[in-house]
C-alpha positions, -999 to +999 in steps of 0.1 A: -001+858-310-017+838-282-038+807-291-065+796-267-078+760-271-111+750-257-128+716-253-095+698-245-078+707-278-041+710-272-010+718-291-013+684-307-044+695-325-026+725-339+004+704-349-019+680-368-036+709-386-003+724-395+012+691-407-018+685-429-016+720-444+021+717-450+018+683-467-009+697-490+012+727-499+043+706-508+030+691-540+004+701-565-009+680-594-011+699-627-039+693-652-034+687-689-041+724-698-014+736-674+010+710-687+004+720-723+010+757-715+043+749-698+053+727-727+045+755-752+065+780-732+094+756-732+094+752-694+090+714-695+102+688-720+077+667-740+062+639-719+069+614-748+106+622-745+106+616-707+085+585-710+110+570-735+138+577-710+119+559-683+111+529-706+147+527-718+157+522-681+133+492-679+130+475-713+097+457-717+080+476-689+044+488-691+033+523-682+008+523-653+006+560-646+022+594-654+013+627-637+029+661-636+034+677-602+049+709-590+070+704-558+091+731-543+091+751-575+102+721-596+080+704-622+083+666-618+068+638-637+059+609-614+059+578-635+048+543-625+060+513-645+053+476-643+085+457-651+085+424-669+094+408-636+061+421-621+077+449-600+061+483-599+087+511-601+081+547-592+103+572-610+105+609-605+118+628-635+125+665-636+102+677-663+124+707-671+157+689-678+150+652-678+172+644-648+161+613-629+153+623-593+139+591-579+137+555-588+123+532-562+102+500-559+067+509-551 
């Protein structure tokens, strides 16, 4: 396949378009209906169980946000906590088995 660029568009334009497309394809947020279906099928663990695991890691923390994403065929809960020290932590928890995948300061 041969690509022809006009108006000064170069390979950089194509690279930018491909990079944007690939980043969009990497992760997908799931809505509550999808999450409920996955939970009912036993594909993912209950959010409450995984949130408790996150809160046990940082006693006294407050939940800021939790969202379910699908990344590379994995279901991952992205959880943001505010610790008592005022630090925001971002945790990634495998929604299928509860394994902590990421814990970083945000």
